[in-house]
Backbone and ligand atoms as CSV (ligand in chain L), in Angstrom:
chain,resi,resn,atom,element,x,y,z
A,1,MET,N,N,99.515,242.876,17.331
A,1,MET,CA,C,99.615,244.350,17.043
A,1,MET,C,C,98.651,245.057,17.988
A,2,LYS,N,N,99.178,246.150,18.532
A,2,LYS,CA,C,98.308,246.981,19.398
A,2,LYS,C,C,98.414,248.398,19.023
A,3,ILE,N,N,97.296,249.120,18.922
A,3,ILE,CA,C,97.312,250.520,18.579
A,3,ILE,C,C,97.573,251.368,19.853
A,4,VAL,N,N,98.514,252.245,19.807
A,4,VAL,CA,C,98.877,253.129,20.906
A,4,VAL,C,C,98.825,254.587,20.493
A,5,GLY,N,N,99.031,255.492,21.448
A,5,GLY,CA,C,99.036,256.910,21.131
A,5,GLY,C,C,100.242,257.300,20.314
A,6,THR,N,N,100.317,258.517,19.928
A,6,THR,CA,C,101.405,258.971,19.032
A,6,THR,C,C,102.549,259.598,19.898
A,7,ASP,N,N,102.409,259.751,21.174
A,7,ASP,CA,C,103.446,260.340,22.028
A,7,ASP,C,C,104.385,259.187,22.518
A,8,ALA,N,N,105.455,258.998,21.830
A,8,ALA,CA,C,106.365,257.886,22.026
A,8,ALA,C,C,106.872,257.793,23.463
A,9,PRO,N,N,107.361,258.929,24.099
A,9,PRO,CA,C,107.776,258.759,25.494
A,9,PRO,C,C,106.672,258.331,26.427
A,10,ASP,N,N,105.473,258.829,26.127
A,10,ASP,CA,C,104.295,258.492,26.946
A,10,ASP,C,C,104.026,256.971,26.842
A,11,VAL,N,N,104.078,256.462,25.624
A,11,VAL,CA,C,103.824,255.032,25.388
A,11,VAL,C,C,104.878,254.209,26.082
A,12,GLU,N,N,106.178,254.690,25.978
A,12,GLU,CA,C,107.317,253.905,26.629
A,12,GLU,C,C,107.055,253.867,28.111
A,13,ARG,N,N,106.700,255.002,28.673
A,13,ARG,CA,C,106.435,254.996,30.121
A,13,ARG,C,C,105.339,254.029,30.502
A,14,ALA,N,N,104.266,254.015,29.753
A,14,ALA,CA,C,103.168,253.093,30.004
A,14,ALA,C,C,103.576,251.626,29.901
A,15,LEU,N,N,104.389,251.392,28.887
A,15,LEU,CA,C,104.879,250.029,28.635
A,15,LEU,C,C,105.735,249.549,29.822
A,16,VAL,N,N,106.700,250.384,30.211
A,16,VAL,CA,C,107.659,250.058,31.314
A,16,VAL,C,C,106.915,249.873,32.662
A,17,THR,N,N,105.865,250.642,32.840
A,17,THR,CA,C,105.145,250.509,34.172
A,17,THR,C,C,103.929,249.562,34.131
A,18,GLY,N,N,103.844,248.779,33.008
A,18,GLY,CA,C,102.809,247.852,32.994
A,18,GLY,C,C,101.419,248.492,32.728
A,19,GLY,N,N,101.398,249.658,32.141
A,19,GLY,CA,C,100.126,250.344,31.906
A,19,GLY,C,C,99.473,250.021,30.597
A,20,LEU,N,N,100.052,249.112,29.805
A,20,LEU,CA,C,99.428,248.734,28.521
A,20,LEU,C,C,98.873,247.342,28.601
A,21,ALA,N,N,97.594,247.198,28.207
A,21,ALA,CA,C,96.906,245.901,28.323
A,21,ALA,C,C,97.095,245.045,27.027
A,22,CYS,N,N,97.304,243.780,27.200
A,22,CYS,CA,C,97.399,242.898,26.052
A,22,CYS,C,C,96.082,242.794,25.340
A,23,PRO,N,N,96.082,243.004,23.988
A,23,PRO,CA,C,94.858,242.960,23.237
A,23,PRO,C,C,94.263,241.506,23.232
A,24,SER,N,N,95.038,240.522,23.544
A,24,SER,CA,C,94.549,239.159,23.481
A,24,SER,C,C,93.847,238.734,24.782
A,25,CYS,N,N,94.501,239.098,25.939
A,25,CYS,CA,C,94.062,238.579,27.218
A,25,CYS,C,C,93.970,239.623,28.291
A,26,ALA,N,N,94.303,240.895,28.008
A,26,ALA,CA,C,94.190,241.991,28.961
A,26,ALA,C,C,95.275,241.854,30.078
A,27,GLY,N,N,96.271,240.980,29.873
A,27,GLY,CA,C,97.396,240.998,30.770
A,27,GLY,C,C,98.288,242.183,30.554
A,28,GLN,N,N,99.375,242.319,31.336
A,28,GLN,CA,C,100.240,243.441,31.135
A,28,GLN,C,C,101.308,243.194,30.100
A,29,LEU,N,N,101.399,244.222,29.163
A,29,LEU,CA,C,102.471,244.131,28.186
A,29,LEU,C,C,103.705,244.634,28.798
A,30,ARG,N,N,104.863,244.027,28.380
A,30,ARG,CA,C,106.195,244.463,28.806
A,30,ARG,C,C,107.089,244.702,27.574
A,31,PRO,N,N,108.133,245.524,27.761
A,31,PRO,CA,C,109.025,245.731,26.616
A,31,PRO,C,C,109.625,244.390,26.066
A,32,TRP,N,N,109.691,244.318,24.751
A,32,TRP,CA,C,110.222,243.118,24.107
A,32,TRP,C,C,110.948,243.516,22.860
A,33,GLY,N,N,111.969,244.394,22.952
A,33,GLY,CA,C,112.745,244.825,21.775
A,33,GLY,C,C,111.960,245.719,20.887
A,34,HIS,N,N,112.393,245.693,19.565
A,34,HIS,CA,C,111.763,246.529,18.581
A,34,HIS,C,C,111.399,245.768,17.338
A,35,ALA,N,N,110.432,246.212,16.601
A,35,ALA,CA,C,110.123,245.656,15.285
A,35,ALA,C,C,111.046,246.251,14.232
A,36,ARG,N,N,110.860,245.838,13.025
A,36,ARG,CA,C,111.681,246.392,11.938
A,36,ARG,C,C,111.373,247.849,11.672
A,37,VAL,N,N,112.340,248.568,11.189
A,37,VAL,CA,C,112.110,249.968,10.812
A,37,VAL,C,C,111.120,250.012,9.729
A,38,ARG,N,N,110.167,250.955,9.769
A,38,ARG,CA,C,109.192,251.169,8.692
A,38,ARG,C,C,109.244,252.653,8.385
A,39,VAL,N,N,108.950,252.898,7.102
A,39,VAL,CA,C,108.848,254.338,6.684
A,39,VAL,C,C,107.422,254.789,6.697
A,40,VAL,N,N,107.190,255.862,7.461
A,40,VAL,CA,C,105.883,256.444,7.550
A,40,VAL,C,C,105.860,257.653,6.657
A,41,ARG,N,N,104.933,257.676,5.682
A,41,ARG,CA,C,104.816,258.799,4.762
A,41,ARG,C,C,103.828,259.847,5.324
A,42,HIS,N,N,104.342,260.983,5.780
A,42,HIS,CA,C,103.416,262.044,6.199
A,42,HIS,C,C,103.067,262.915,4.998
A,43,ARG,N,N,102.242,263.874,5.255
A,43,ARG,CA,C,101.849,264.827,4.172
A,43,ARG,C,C,103.020,265.400,3.448
A,44,GLU,N,N,103.972,265.905,4.219
A,44,GLU,CA,C,105.117,266.654,3.656
A,44,GLU,C,C,106.399,265.887,3.589
A,45,ASP,N,N,106.643,264.931,4.476
A,45,ASP,CA,C,107.965,264.248,4.498
A,45,ASP,C,C,107.750,262.776,4.958
A,46,ASP,N,N,108.867,262.077,4.842
A,46,ASP,CA,C,108.860,260.631,5.284
A,46,ASP,C,C,109.575,260.511,6.649
A,47,GLU,N,N,109.163,259.641,7.378
A,47,GLU,CA,C,109.790,259.396,8.659
A,47,GLU,C,C,110.188,257.912,8.832
A,48,ARG,N,N,111.403,257.605,9.278
A,48,ARG,CA,C,111.823,256.286,9.580
A,48,ARG,C,C,111.432,256.022,11.054
A,49,ARG,N,N,110.718,255.002,11.256
A,49,ARG,CA,C,110.224,254.766,12.597
A,49,ARG,C,C,110.454,253.278,12.989
A,50,ARG,N,N,110.880,253.052,14.161
A,50,ARG,CA,C,111.094,251.670,14.610
A,50,ARG,C,C,110.122,251.333,15.726
A,51,PRO,N,N,109.013,250.690,15.420
A,51,PRO,CA,C,107.986,250.461,16.437
A,51,PRO,C,C,108.502,249.531,17.505
A,52,ARG,N,N,108.039,249.811,18.734
A,52,ARG,CA,C,108.323,248.977,19.810
A,52,ARG,C,C,107.570,247.634,19.747
A,53,ARG,N,N,108.263,246.602,20.269
A,53,ARG,CA,C,107.608,245.297,20.383
A,53,ARG,C,C,107.377,245.069,21.863
A,54,SER,N,N,106.343,244.387,22.121
A,54,SER,CA,C,105.989,244.089,23.525
A,54,SER,C,C,105.569,242.589,23.667
A,55,ARG,N,N,105.642,242.145,24.911
A,55,ARG,CA,C,105.272,240.771,25.174
A,55,ARG,C,C,104.393,240.690,26.399
A,56,CYS,N,N,103.362,239.917,26.357
A,56,CYS,CA,C,102.422,239.873,27.410
A,56,CYS,C,C,102.964,238.961,28.537
A,57,GLY,N,N,102.904,239.482,29.772
A,57,GLY,CA,C,103.355,238.695,30.952
A,57,GLY,C,C,102.492,237.487,31.268
A,58,ARG,N,N,101.255,237.523,30.768
A,58,ARG,CA,C,100.356,236.426,31.066
A,58,ARG,C,C,100.268,235.386,29.975
A,59,CYS,N,N,100.013,235.854,28.737
A,59,CYS,CA,C,99.788,234.805,27.648
A,59,CYS,C,C,101.028,234.659,26.802
A,60,ALA,N,N,102.081,235.504,27.035
A,60,ALA,CA,C,103.343,235.350,26.365
A,60,ALA,C,C,103.336,235.728,24.888
A,61,LEU,N,N,102.218,236.219,24.321
A,61,LEU,CA,C,102.173,236.615,22.951
A,61,LEU,C,C,102.896,237.928,22.827
A,62,THR,N,N,103.540,238.172,21.614
A,62,THR,CA,C,104.183,239.471,21.416
A,62,THR,C,C,103.253,240.299,20.516
A,63,HIS,N,N,103.338,241.616,20.767
A,63,HIS,CA,C,102.467,242.550,20.007
A,63,HIS,C,C,103.375,243.762,19.660
A,64,VAL,N,N,103.355,244.104,18.375
A,64,VAL,CA,C,104.038,245.363,17.948
A,64,VAL,C,C,103.133,246.527,18.271
A,65,LEU,N,N,103.697,247.558,18.877
A,65,LEU,CA,C,102.936,248.754,19.224
A,65,LEU,C,C,102.937,249.688,18.025
A,66,LEU,N,N,101.785,249.812,17.398
A,66,LEU,CA,C,101.597,250.710,16.186
A,66,LEU,C,C,100.932,252.006,16.612
A,67,ALA,N,N,101.601,253.107,16.320
A,67,ALA,CA,C,100.982,254.382,16.714
A,67,ALA,C,C,99.722,254.674,15.904
A,68,GLU,N,N,98.779,255.331,16.463
A,68,GLU,CA,C,97.447,255.432,15.841
A,68,GLU,C,C,97.413,256.372,14.635
A,69,ASP,N,N,98.576,257.039,14.330
A,69,ASP,CA,C,98.550,257.842,13.070
A,69,ASP,C,C,98.911,256.965,11.915
A,70,CYS,N,N,99.041,255.629,12.119
A,70,CYS,CA,C,99.291,254.693,11.030
A,70,CYS,C,C,98.192,253.684,10.935
A,71,LEU,N,N,97.973,253.171,9.750
A,71,LEU,CA,C,97.075,252.080,9.503
A,71,LEU,C,C,97.910,250.856,9.168
A,72,LEU,N,N,97.384,249.733,9.521
A,72,LEU,CA,C,98.073,248.464,9.234
A,72,LEU,C,C,98.384,248.276,7.775
A,73,ARG,N,N,99.627,248.070,7.443
A,73,ARG,CA,C,100.050,247.758,6.052
A,73,ARG,C,C,99.870,248.958,5.115
A,74,ARG,N,N,99.810,250.130,5.655
A,74,ARG,CA,C,99.740,251.341,4.803
A,74,ARG,C,C,100.994,252.221,5.192
A,75,ARG,N,N,101.663,252.677,4.171
A,75,ARG,CA,C,102.862,253.505,4.529
A,75,ARG,C,C,102.478,254.930,4.772
A,76,ASP,N,N,101.396,255.418,4.125
A,76,ASP,CA,C,100.978,256.763,4.349
A,76,ASP,C,C,100.218,256.865,5.722
A,77,ASP,N,N,100.504,257.985,6.403
A,77,ASP,CA,C,99.789,258.152,7.693
A,77,ASP,C,C,98.353,258.394,7.494
A,78,VAL,N,N,97.609,258.347,8.592
A,78,VAL,CA,C,96.133,258.414,8.480
A,78,VAL,C,C,95.627,259.819,8.145
A,79,GLU,N,N,96.485,260.825,8.381
A,79,GLU,CA,C,96.119,262.118,7.972
A,79,GLU,C,C,96.006,262.250,6.421
A,80,VAL,N,N,96.886,261.474,5.715
A,80,VAL,CA,C,96.845,261.482,4.260
A,80,VAL,C,C,95.720,260.587,3.735
A,81,THR,N,N,95.642,259.366,4.259
A,81,THR,CA,C,94.580,258.524,3.771
A,81,THR,C,C,93.176,259.094,4.136
A,82,GLY,N,N,93.097,259.636,5.368
A,82,GLY,CA,C,91.812,260.280,5.767
A,82,GLY,C,C,91.467,261.488,4.899
A,83,ALA,N,N,92.431,262.217,4.469
A,83,ALA,CA,C,92.145,263.350,3.582
A,83,ALA,C,C,91.643,262.833,2.233
A,84,ALA,N,N,92.157,261.746,1.755
A,84,ALA,CA,C,91.739,261.136,0.494
A,84,ALA,C,C,90.261,260.655,0.661
A,85,LEU,N,N,89.936,260.079,1.819
A,85,LEU,CA,C,88.607,259.550,1.960
A,85,LEU,C,C,87.566,260.718,2.111
A,86,THR,N,N,88.001,261.776,2.780
A,86,THR,CA,C,87.147,262.974,2.937
A,86,THR,C,C,86.883,263.611,1.563
A,87,ALA,N,N,87.931,263.702,0.776
A,87,ALA,CA,C,87.766,264.280,-0.560
A,87,ALA,C,C,86.883,263.454,-1.463
A,88,LYS,N,N,87.032,262.158,-1.353
A,88,LYS,CA,C,86.119,261.245,-2.142
A,88,LYS,C,C,84.656,261.426,-1.708
A,89,ALA,N,N,84.475,261.523,-0.367
A,89,ALA,CA,C,83.119,261.664,0.128
A,89,ALA,C,C,82.489,262.968,-0.420
A,90,ALA,N,N,83.401,264.001,-0.643
A,90,ALA,CA,C,82.898,265.285,-1.102
A,90,ALA,C,C,82.722,265.245,-2.650
A,91,GLY,N,N,82.948,264.120,-3.244
A,91,GLY,CA,C,82.688,263.968,-4.677
A,91,GLY,C,C,83.894,264.022,-5.627
A,92,HIS,N,N,85.113,264.172,-5.093
A,92,HIS,CA,C,86.265,264.277,-5.921
A,92,HIS,C,C,86.697,262.865,-6.457
A,93,GLY,N,N,87.289,262.808,-7.612
A,93,GLY,CA,C,87.765,261.559,-8.192
A,93,GLY,C,C,89.193,261.232,-7.749
A,94,HIS,N,N,89.573,259.969,-7.898
A,94,HIS,CA,C,90.880,259.551,-7.343
A,94,HIS,C,C,92.065,260.259,-7.977
A,95,ARG,N,N,91.941,260.604,-9.258
A,95,ARG,CA,C,93.115,261.266,-9.933
A,95,ARG,C,C,93.358,262.709,-9.292
A,96,ARG,N,N,92.292,263.378,-9.140
A,96,ARG,CA,C,92.425,264.759,-8.567
A,96,ARG,C,C,92.942,264.632,-7.119
A,97,ILE,N,N,92.345,263.705,-6.350
A,97,ILE,CA,C,92.845,263.553,-4.973
A,97,ILE,C,C,94.258,263.189,-4.917
A,98,ALA,N,N,94.704,262.260,-5.760
A,98,ALA,CA,C,96.074,261.862,-5.816
A,98,ALA,C,C,97.015,263.066,-6.154
A,99,HIS,N,N,96.523,263.898,-7.116
A,99,HIS,CA,C,97.305,265.023,-7.455
A,99,HIS,C,C,97.394,266.029,-6.295
A,100,ASP,N,N,96.324,266.257,-5.661
A,100,ASP,CA,C,96.300,267.214,-4.536
A,100,ASP,C,C,97.148,266.788,-3.365
A,101,LEU,N,N,97.216,265.437,-3.173
A,101,LEU,CA,C,97.985,264.891,-2.065
A,101,LEU,C,C,99.425,264.563,-2.423
A,102,GLY,N,N,99.723,264.624,-3.747
A,102,GLY,CA,C,101.066,264.263,-4.181
A,102,GLY,C,C,101.398,262.852,-4.062
A,103,ARG,N,N,100.294,261.979,-4.313
A,103,ARG,CA,C,100.507,260.551,-4.302
A,103,ARG,C,C,100.171,259.938,-5.621
A,104,LEU,N,N,100.530,258.664,-5.811
A,104,LEU,CA,C,100.193,258.011,-7.072
A,104,LEU,C,C,98.676,257.718,-7.167
A,105,ALA,N,N,98.114,257.851,-8.411
A,105,ALA,CA,C,96.706,257.642,-8.600
A,105,ALA,C,C,96.319,256.239,-8.203
A,106,ALA,N,N,97.189,255.283,-8.572
A,106,ALA,CA,C,96.846,253.850,-8.240
A,106,ALA,C,C,96.780,253.642,-6.760
A,107,THR,N,N,97.671,254.270,-6.030
A,107,THR,CA,C,97.680,254.125,-4.538
A,107,THR,C,C,96.407,254.677,-3.969
A,108,VAL,N,N,96.003,255.843,-4.410
A,108,VAL,CA,C,94.744,256.494,-3.848
A,108,VAL,C,C,93.528,255.637,-4.263
A,109,ARG,N,N,93.536,255.183,-5.526
A,109,ARG,CA,C,92.398,254.351,-6.010
A,109,ARG,C,C,92.328,253.129,-5.127
A,110,ASN,N,N,93.427,252.523,-4.756
A,110,ASN,CA,C,93.370,251.319,-3.896
A,110,ASN,C,C,92.725,251.619,-2.515
A,111,TRP,N,N,93.119,252.776,-1.897
A,111,TRP,CA,C,92.556,253.153,-0.623
A,111,TRP,C,C,91.010,253.304,-0.764
A,112,LEU,N,N,90.639,254.033,-1.751
A,112,LEU,CA,C,89.226,254.354,-1.958
A,112,LEU,C,C,88.423,253.055,-2.187
A,113,ARG,N,N,88.991,252.124,-3.018
A,113,ARG,CA,C,88.270,250.913,-3.277
A,113,ARG,C,C,88.083,250.088,-2.007
A,114,ARG,N,N,89.173,250.037,-1.303
A,114,ARG,CA,C,89.190,249.191,0.006
A,114,ARG,C,C,88.069,249.771,0.901
A,115,PHE,N,N,88.021,251.063,1.006
A,115,PHE,CA,C,87.054,251.640,1.943
A,115,PHE,C,C,85.592,251.424,1.330
A,116,ALA,N,N,85.451,251.612,0.029
A,116,ALA,CA,C,84.210,251.475,-0.604
A,116,ALA,C,C,83.628,250.096,-0.415
A,117,ILE,N,N,84.505,249.087,-0.474
A,117,ILE,CA,C,83.956,247.703,-0.381
A,117,ILE,C,C,83.310,247.486,0.978
A,118,ALA,N,N,83.912,248.118,2.025
A,118,ALA,CA,C,83.357,247.868,3.371
A,118,ALA,C,C,82.570,249.050,3.873
A,119,ALA,N,N,82.184,249.998,3.016
A,119,ALA,CA,C,81.574,251.241,3.435
A,119,ALA,C,C,80.328,251.060,4.276
A,120,VAL,N,N,79.449,250.145,3.851
A,120,VAL,CA,C,78.206,250.008,4.637
A,120,VAL,C,C,78.514,249.481,5.997
A,121,ALA,N,N,79.371,248.498,6.158
A,121,ALA,CA,C,79.710,247.908,7.436
A,121,ALA,C,C,80.468,248.936,8.276
A,122,ILE,N,N,81.387,249.734,7.697
A,122,ILE,CA,C,82.127,250.779,8.415
A,122,ILE,C,C,81.120,251.805,8.916
A,123,GLY,N,N,80.152,252.181,8.088
A,123,GLY,CA,C,79.197,253.196,8.482
A,123,GLY,C,C,78.331,252.682,9.682
A,124,SER,N,N,77.908,251.437,9.657
A,124,SER,CA,C,77.124,250.893,10.757
A,124,SER,C,C,77.953,250.863,12.016
A,125,PHE,N,N,79.169,250.426,11.856
A,125,PHE,CA,C,80.127,250.220,13.047
A,125,PHE,C,C,80.267,251.600,13.770
A,126,PHE,N,N,80.586,252.639,12.983
A,126,PHE,CA,C,80.860,253.929,13.588
A,126,PHE,C,C,79.549,254.651,14.066
A,127,THR,N,N,78.439,254.331,13.391
A,127,THR,CA,C,77.198,254.886,13.886
A,127,THR,C,C,76.823,254.315,15.247
A,128,VAL,N,N,77.002,252.991,15.425
A,128,VAL,CA,C,76.700,252.359,16.691
A,128,VAL,C,C,77.688,252.925,17.772
A,129,LEU,N,N,78.939,253.034,17.350
A,129,LEU,CA,C,79.987,253.570,18.271
A,129,LEU,C,C,79.626,255.016,18.673
A,130,ALA,N,N,79.123,255.805,17.762
A,130,ALA,CA,C,78.827,257.198,18.040
A,130,ALA,C,C,77.659,257.291,19.089
A,131,HIS,N,N,76.692,256.375,18.945
A,131,HIS,CA,C,75.561,256.409,19.900
A,131,HIS,C,C,75.999,255.761,21.251
A,132,ASP,N,N,76.931,254.840,21.227
A,132,ASP,CA,C,77.475,254.272,22.468
A,132,ASP,C,C,78.218,255.395,23.245
A,133,LEU,N,N,78.969,256.211,22.546
A,133,LEU,CA,C,79.765,257.278,23.169
A,133,LEU,C,C,78.918,258.380,23.606
A,134,ASP,N,N,77.822,258.638,22.904
A,134,ASP,CA,C,76.934,259.748,23.266
A,134,ASP,C,C,75.547,259.371,23.046
A,135,PRO,N,N,74.818,258.783,24.112
A,135,PRO,CA,C,73.495,258.384,23.946
A,135,PRO,C,C,72.513,259.452,23.548
A,136,MET,N,N,72.913,260.704,23.809
A,136,MET,CA,C,72.077,261.837,23.475
A,136,MET,C,C,72.201,262.286,22.030
A,137,LEU,N,N,73.107,261.630,21.333
A,137,LEU,CA,C,73.433,262.095,19.959
A,137,LEU,C,C,72.193,261.939,19.048
A,138,GLY,N,N,71.917,262.868,18.204
A,138,GLY,CA,C,70.826,262.748,17.292
A,138,GLY,C,C,71.216,261.873,16.125
A,139,ALA,N,N,70.288,261.753,15.129
A,139,ALA,CA,C,70.588,260.919,13.957
A,139,ALA,C,C,71.717,261.489,13.161
A,140,ILE,N,N,72.573,260.594,12.589
A,140,ILE,CA,C,73.622,261.061,11.702
A,140,ILE,C,C,72.970,261.197,10.282
A,141,GLU,N,N,73.053,262.412,9.697
A,141,GLU,CA,C,72.340,262.692,8.471
A,141,GLU,C,C,72.914,261.895,7.318
A,142,PRO,N,N,72.059,261.329,6.411
A,142,PRO,CA,C,72.523,260.651,5.227
A,142,PRO,C,C,73.315,261.581,4.353
A,143,ALA,N,N,74.432,261.154,3.801
A,143,ALA,CA,C,75.287,262.048,2.990
A,143,ALA,C,C,75.239,261.790,1.493
A,144,GLY,N,N,74.346,260.871,1.104
A,144,GLY,CA,C,74.144,260.697,-0.390
A,144,GLY,C,C,74.728,259.466,-0.974
A,145,SER,N,N,75.691,258.779,-0.292
A,145,SER,CA,C,76.199,257.488,-0.775
A,145,SER,C,C,76.723,256.676,0.402
A,146,ALA,N,N,76.896,255.415,0.210
A,146,ALA,CA,C,77.353,254.569,1.298
A,146,ALA,C,C,78.767,255.086,1.756
A,147,PHE,N,N,79.564,255.451,0.768
A,147,PHE,CA,C,80.925,255.913,1.026
A,147,PHE,C,C,80.854,257.181,1.906
A,148,ALA,N,N,80.038,258.135,1.474
A,148,ALA,CA,C,80.011,259.388,2.218
A,148,ALA,C,C,79.303,259.212,3.563
A,149,ASP,N,N,78.350,258.282,3.622
A,149,ASP,CA,C,77.699,258.003,4.923
A,149,ASP,C,C,78.713,257.449,5.888
A,150,ALA,N,N,79.605,256.602,5.409
A,150,ALA,CA,C,80.603,255.964,6.299
A,150,ALA,C,C,81.562,257.079,6.814
A,151,VAL,N,N,82.019,257.986,5.950
A,151,VAL,CA,C,82.853,259.077,6.337
A,151,VAL,C,C,82.123,259.951,7.345
A,152,GLU,N,N,80.876,260.234,7.157
A,152,GLU,CA,C,80.094,261.022,8.077
A,152,GLU,C,C,79.902,260.341,9.452
A,153,ALA,N,N,79.718,259.033,9.402
A,153,ALA,CA,C,79.586,258.270,10.628
A,153,ALA,C,C,80.893,258.327,11.429
A,154,ILE,N,N,82.018,258.242,10.743
A,154,ILE,CA,C,83.344,258.388,11.456
A,154,ILE,C,C,83.432,259.758,12.130
A,155,ALA,N,N,83.059,260.812,11.336
A,155,ALA,CA,C,83.124,262.161,11.881
A,155,ALA,C,C,82.184,262.332,13.108
A,156,GLY,N,N,80.960,261.665,12.960
A,156,GLY,CA,C,79.968,261.754,14.049
A,156,GLY,C,C,80.485,261.080,15.307
A,157,ALA,N,N,81.132,259.884,15.110
A,157,ALA,CA,C,81.621,259.127,16.276
A,157,ALA,C,C,82.809,259.909,16.891
A,158,ALA,N,N,83.641,260.535,16.107
A,158,ALA,CA,C,84.783,261.340,16.622
A,158,ALA,C,C,84.265,262.532,17.410
A,159,ARG,N,N,83.138,263.144,16.914
A,159,ARG,CA,C,82.572,264.264,17.622
A,159,ARG,C,C,81.990,263.745,18.973
A,160,ALA,N,N,81.384,262.615,18.852
A,160,ALA,CA,C,80.748,262.034,20.130
A,160,ALA,C,C,81.809,261.693,21.133
A,161,ALA,N,N,83.018,261.312,20.663
A,161,ALA,CA,C,84.080,260.867,21.574
A,161,ALA,C,C,84.754,262.067,22.242
A,162,VAL,N,N,84.548,263.278,21.730
A,162,VAL,CA,C,85.235,264.466,22.267
A,162,VAL,C,C,84.806,264.661,23.773
A,163,GLY,N,N,83.547,264.390,24.072
A,163,GLY,CA,C,83.042,264.538,25.470
A,163,GLY,C,C,83.743,263.603,26.395
A,164,ARG,N,N,84.118,262.394,25.932
A,164,ARG,CA,C,84.756,261.395,26.771
A,164,ARG,C,C,86.301,261.504,26.716
A,165,LEU,N,N,86.824,261.745,25.532
A,165,LEU,CA,C,88.284,261.576,25.347
A,165,LEU,C,C,88.986,262.864,25.049
A,166,GLY,N,N,88.234,263.946,24.908
A,166,GLY,CA,C,88.839,265.222,24.536
A,166,GLY,C,C,88.960,265.381,23.029
A,167,PRO,N,N,89.286,266.606,22.556
A,167,PRO,CA,C,89.377,266.807,21.127
A,167,PRO,C,C,90.388,265.909,20.436
A,168,ARG,N,N,90.069,265.367,19.321
A,168,ARG,CA,C,90.921,264.447,18.696
A,168,ARG,C,C,90.655,264.520,17.183
A,169,ASP,N,N,91.696,264.328,16.407
A,169,ASP,CA,C,91.505,264.255,14.962
A,169,ASP,C,C,90.623,263.082,14.616
A,170,PRO,N,N,89.565,263.289,13.764
A,170,PRO,CA,C,88.653,262.182,13.460
A,170,PRO,C,C,89.370,260.937,12.888
A,171,TRP,N,N,90.394,261.203,12.091
A,171,TRP,CA,C,91.097,259.995,11.450
A,171,TRP,C,C,91.983,259.296,12.405
A,172,LEU,N,N,92.534,259.951,13.378
A,172,LEU,CA,C,93.280,259.299,14.480
A,172,LEU,C,C,92.355,258.505,15.227
A,173,PHE,N,N,91.160,259.082,15.507
A,173,PHE,CA,C,90.148,258.378,16.228
A,173,PHE,C,C,89.737,257.089,15.500
A,174,ALA,N,N,89.455,257.251,14.159
A,174,ALA,CA,C,89.058,256.088,13.350
A,174,ALA,C,C,90.115,255.026,13.304
A,175,SER,N,N,91.361,255.390,13.284
A,175,SER,CA,C,92.440,254.429,13.320
A,175,SER,C,C,92.468,253.639,14.568
A,176,ALA,N,N,92.362,254.408,15.697
A,176,ALA,CA,C,92.411,253.732,16.999
A,176,ALA,C,C,91.188,252.797,17.160
A,177,ALA,N,N,90.002,253.356,16.813
A,177,ALA,CA,C,88.722,252.614,16.990
A,177,ALA,C,C,88.684,251.352,16.168
A,178,SER,N,N,89.401,251.384,14.998
A,178,SER,CA,C,89.400,250.192,14.104
A,178,SER,C,C,90.600,249.284,14.350
A,179,GLY,N,N,91.327,249.556,15.406
A,179,GLY,CA,C,92.564,248.784,15.670
A,179,GLY,C,C,93.530,248.889,14.561
A,180,GLY,N,N,93.557,250.050,13.825
A,180,GLY,CA,C,94.518,250.202,12.729
A,180,GLY,C,C,94.039,249.585,11.442
A,181,ARG,N,N,92.815,248.996,11.464
A,181,ARG,CA,C,92.388,248.201,10.331
A,181,ARG,C,C,91.366,248.864,9.416
A,182,LEU,N,N,91.357,250.151,9.503
A,182,LEU,CA,C,90.363,250.963,8.681
A,182,LEU,C,C,90.377,250.542,7.196
A,183,LEU,N,N,91.569,250.310,6.650
A,183,LEU,CA,C,91.672,249.917,5.276
A,183,LEU,C,C,92.155,248.559,5.069
A,184,SER,N,N,91.865,247.650,6.013
A,184,SER,CA,C,92.267,246.215,5.901
A,184,SER,C,C,91.057,245.433,5.495
A,185,ASN,N,N,91.343,244.223,5.009
A,185,ASN,CA,C,90.200,243.377,4.600
A,185,ASN,C,C,90.056,242.166,5.472
A,186,THR,N,N,90.905,242.094,6.551
A,186,THR,CA,C,90.784,240.988,7.521
A,186,THR,C,C,90.819,241.505,8.924
A,187,ASN,N,N,90.116,240.770,9.761
A,187,ASN,CA,C,90.157,241.139,11.297
A,187,ASN,C,C,89.727,242.529,11.588
A,188,CYS,N,N,88.973,243.197,10.713
A,188,CYS,CA,C,88.476,244.520,11.088
A,188,CYS,C,C,87.334,244.253,12.013
A,189,PRO,N,N,87.033,245.256,12.896
A,189,PRO,CA,C,85.956,245.067,13.883
A,189,PRO,C,C,84.607,244.840,13.199
A,190,TRP,N,N,84.451,245.321,12.052
A,190,TRP,CA,C,83.095,245.149,11.356
A,190,TRP,C,C,83.007,243.909,10.506
A,191,ALA,N,N,84.067,243.090,10.468
A,191,ALA,CA,C,84.100,241.931,9.579
A,191,ALA,C,C,83.592,240.641,10.303
A,192,GLY,N,N,82.963,240.826,11.479
A,192,GLY,CA,C,82.442,239.700,12.139
A,192,GLY,C,C,83.551,238.738,12.498
A,193,SER,N,N,83.346,237.459,12.278
A,193,SER,CA,C,84.368,236.509,12.643
A,193,SER,C,C,85.283,236.192,11.425
A,194,ALA,N,N,85.113,236.939,10.351
A,194,ALA,CA,C,85.920,236.668,9.142
A,194,ALA,C,C,87.356,236.885,9.368
L,1,ZN,ZN,ZN,98.140,238.363,26.831
């Protein structure tokens, strides 16, 4: 799996011209059909999307190209899951958040729990990333809980990235920076070798 931008024609052009690097060996990825159709749930509507599949010319591994507005194994886009995390950091409970987003309470509770379990590690990961992106960056202010600190660290890293990458939605940034694994429990960048 490889995280790519949300501009599909742009991604296709990069894929065809060998502009996408294999996440396993940095060889050139080439088109290799499509993955199964998946439904992406946006804030207002659902979208059926058929992700591109690619194959590395060097190591021959195949990688599905996942747009950065999606997280691995989550049907809701990162705008929705990110809004839930932001609301939780602001002190709202999962039922109210679910109601405001028009999602099931159990679904929202699941996202929040997943994030809470890894909150300290996520906070450290994005704090380090923020200072890597902007060595002049000041301290990221404590926000009152490990959960809120992690959300603040993501926002701080996204702000720090603006200078290098241009303005970008913090949650798209978080998705790309985590390889789509912001709400995963395996192979996240902060999970060490687990
Ligand atoms: Zn490769």
